N, C-alpha and C positions, 0 to 999 in steps of 0.2 A: 800460710795462705791455703785455702781449700775451697774448691768449687764442687758443685753437686756431682759426685761420682768420681771425677779424676783426682789423682794425687799429684801435688805440685813438686817438681824436682828442680826448679830454678829457671830464671829467665821467662820466656814465653812458651816453654816446652811442657806439655802435659802428657801424662801416661795414665790410662784408665787402670782401675784395679785389676780387671781381668788380664790386661796386658802385663802389668807388673807381676802378677802371679805366674804368668807363663814364661817369664824370663828365667833362664836356668841360673844355677849358682855361679857358674863362670862368667855369665853375661853381667850379672849384678856386680861381681867383683871387678870386672873390667871397667864398668861404668863408674865405680867408686875409686878406680885406680889403685886397687889392692895388688901389691906385688910381693915377691919373696922378701924383698928388702923391708917392706912394711911389717911382715911377720917377724923378721929378725929384730927390728927395732922395738916392737911391742914386747917381745920376750925379754929383751934386755931391760926395758923400763919396768916390767913386772917385778923384777928383783928389787927395784928401788921402792915401788909403791906398796908391795905386799905387807911390809911391817907396819905401814901407816893405815892400811885399809880398815882395820877394826875401829880406829878412832874416827875415820871419815864416816863410816856407817853409823857409829853412835851419834855423831852430830846430825846425820841425815834423818834418822828416825826420831831424834829429839825435835827436829824441826817439823816433822810430820804431825807430831802431837799438838802443835799449835794451830793446826788446821782441823776444825771439828769434823768435816766430812772425811778427811783422810784418817784421823784418829779413830773414827768409828769403823772404818774399813780394816784398819790394822788390828784393833782390839788388843788382845793379850798374846798376839802371834809374833811380837817383835823378835824374840830370840831365834825362832825358826826362820823368820824372814831375813834376819841378818846373815844367818848361815847360808841360805839360798842365794842371797845377794853376793856374798863373798865368793861362792863357787862360780856364779855367773861371771863376775869380773875376772876371775882367774881363767875361765874358759875363753873369754874375749881377748885377754892379753896373751893367750897362748899362741895367737896368730894362726891357729888351725881352723880355718873357716870351711870345714867339711860338712857333709850332709847331716851328721849328728848335731853339729852346732846349729845348722839351719832349722832343724826340727825342734831343737830346744827353744830357740827364739820364737818360733811359731807358736809353741805351746804357751810361752809367756804372753804373747799378744792375745791368744784365745782366752787365757785366764783373766787377763785384764778386762776383756769384754764381758766375761761371765760374771765377774764381781762388780762390774760397773766402774772400773777405774778408767776415766777418760784420758785420751792422749795428752791433754794439757797438763795433767798431773804427772804423767810419765815423763814428758819432755822437761817439765820443771824439776823433777827429781834428778834427771840426768844432768841438768844444768848445775845443780847443787854439787853433785859428786865430781863432775868435770872441772868445775872451778877449783876444788880442793886438789885435784890431781895436777892441774896446771900450776898451782902454787908450789907443789912438791917438785915438779919438773923445773920450774924457774929457779928454785932454790938449789937444785942439784946441778943444773947446767948453766948457771948464770955466767960462768966464765968461758963457756963454749957455745956461742950463739948458733953456730952451724948445727951442732948436735941438738941443741934445744929446739931449733926449727924442725929438724927431722923428727924428733920425739913428739912434738906437738902435732905435726902433720899426720904421723902414723896414728896417734891417739884419736885425733879428730876424725880420721877416716874410719877407724874401727867403731867408734861410738855412733857416727852417722849411719853406717851400715847396719849396726845393731838396732838403732831406732827405726830405720827404714823397714827392716824385716818384721819387727814387732808391731809397728803401726799398720803395716800391710795385712798382717795376720789378724789384727784387731778389726780392720775394716772388712776383711773377707768374712770373718765370723759375724759381724754386724749385718752384712749383706745377706748371709745365709739365714739369719734370724728374720730379716725383713721378707726374704723370699718365702720362708716358712709361714710368716704372718699373712702374707698375701695369699698363699695357698689356703690357709685356714679361713681367711675372710671370704675367699671365693667359694670354699666348701660351705661356709655358713650361708652365703647368699644363695647358693644352689639349694641348700636345705630349706631356706625361707621360701624360695620360689615353689619348691615341691610341696611344702606344707600349705602354702596359700592355694595351690591348685587342688590339694586334697580338701581344704576347707571349702573352696568353691564347689567342688563336686558333692561334698557332704551337704552343703547348704541347698544346692539344687535338688539333690535327692530328698532332702527333708521337706522342701517346698512341694515337690511332687507327691511325696508320701502324705503330707498334710492335705493336699487337694484330693488325693485318693480317699483319705479317711473321711473328708467332708462329703465326698460323693457317696461313699459307702454308708455314711450316716443318713444322708437323704434317702438313699435306696431303702435302708432299713426302716426309716420312718414311713415311707410309702408302703412298704410291705406290711408294716404293722397296721397302717390305716386300712389297707386292703383286707388284712386278716380280720380286723374288727368288723369291717363291712360284711365279709363272708360269714363271720360268726353270727352277726345280727340276722343276715339272710337265712342262715341255717336254722337259727332259733325260730325265726318267723315261719320257715318252711315246716319245722318240727311242730310248731303250734298249729299250722294249717293242717298238717297230716293228722295231728291228734283230733282237731275239730272234725275233719272229714271222717276219721275213724269213728268218733263218737256219734256223728250224724248218721253214718252208715249203720252203726249198731242200733241207734234209735229207729231208723227206717226198717231194719230187719225185724225189730220187735213189733213195730206198727203193722208191718205186712203180716206177721204171724198172728197178731191180734185180729186183724181183719179176716184172715182165713178162719180163725177159730170162731169169730162172731158170725161169719157167713155160714159156716157149718151148722152152728147152733140155730140160726134163722131157718135154714133149710129143714132141719129136723122139726122145729116148731111148726113150720108151715105144713110139713107132711103130716104131722100129727093132727093139725087143725083140719086138714082135708079129710083124713080118715074119720075124725070125730064127726065132721059134718055129715058124712055118709051114714054113719052108724045111727045117729040119733038127732032128731030135730031139737030135742029138749036140751041139747048141749050148745044151742046157738049162742046162748049168752056166754057160755065158756069160750066159744070160738071168737066172739067179739072181744072178749078179754084177751084172748091169745093174739087177735089181730092188733090190739092195742100194744101188746108187748112187741109184736113184730115192728110196729111203727117206731117204738122206742129204740129197737135194735137198729133199724135203718138210720134213725137220727144219730145214733152212736157211731154207726159206720161212716156216715157223712162227716161227722166231727173228726173221726180218726183219719179219714182221707185228706181232709183239709190240713190237719196237723202234719201229715206225711208230706204233702206238697210243700208246705212251709219249710220243713226241715231239708227237703231236697234242694230247694232254692238256696237256703243258707249254706248248704254244703258245697254248692258250686260257686 
């Protein structure tokens, strides 16, 4: 019987795995009623069973091969496992339950956990061997019931102690694995939380960056529009400047022409006056000159009108 966590020792008494692990070697042996007499009885019985042990182990491993799960675990390691089993039974029936023995059994339990050999198979295997050893004991001590009872009691004590230690080690190793798994899961959860926080930060930054990019794009479009407007205005201003420059140039030419025509008119008029004083017979010539002057004046008026028009257009 097994409840979640505690190990069952009989009746209504339960001891947790941590408590079982903390009990020292002497405490366990007292609980199992291991005495010096127990050790002496085991050593005596070992002399009886040692010759039969190879046959017992052959039968045991032959039985394992009929169970697919166990046969797979054993594989081609049967000779090595038989040797290890023989050494372990010899150590157990030596009656010397010292620290070295305790450590050896603990390694067995840890190994069972590592390879996936569940306690049910371990207990079933011990049952197989134990039944064969009981047969040997009954055959040996059938005429001495007292001695048979003593031998069976010592053997039962040793085997139960051995299973207790091995299964406790198995459970401790399993709990260590579970603790390690819990730590790993906690680390994974922490990693997930950290990654999610990073993803949120990156998403937020990406959103802000996208908004900034859109804002910059709008600003760039506005700047481009303004640049186009400025360019158009500049082009128009340049055209206006060119128009003004051209008009100014035309005005300057017109003014120069006016000056030149006025100078010519003055000269002609002067010459006409001088001619009028010199001779009357040149009146006709003066009239012609006067006509020319009239033409010149008309020209001057035309030029002035053109100049005014250009000046208005320039402004």
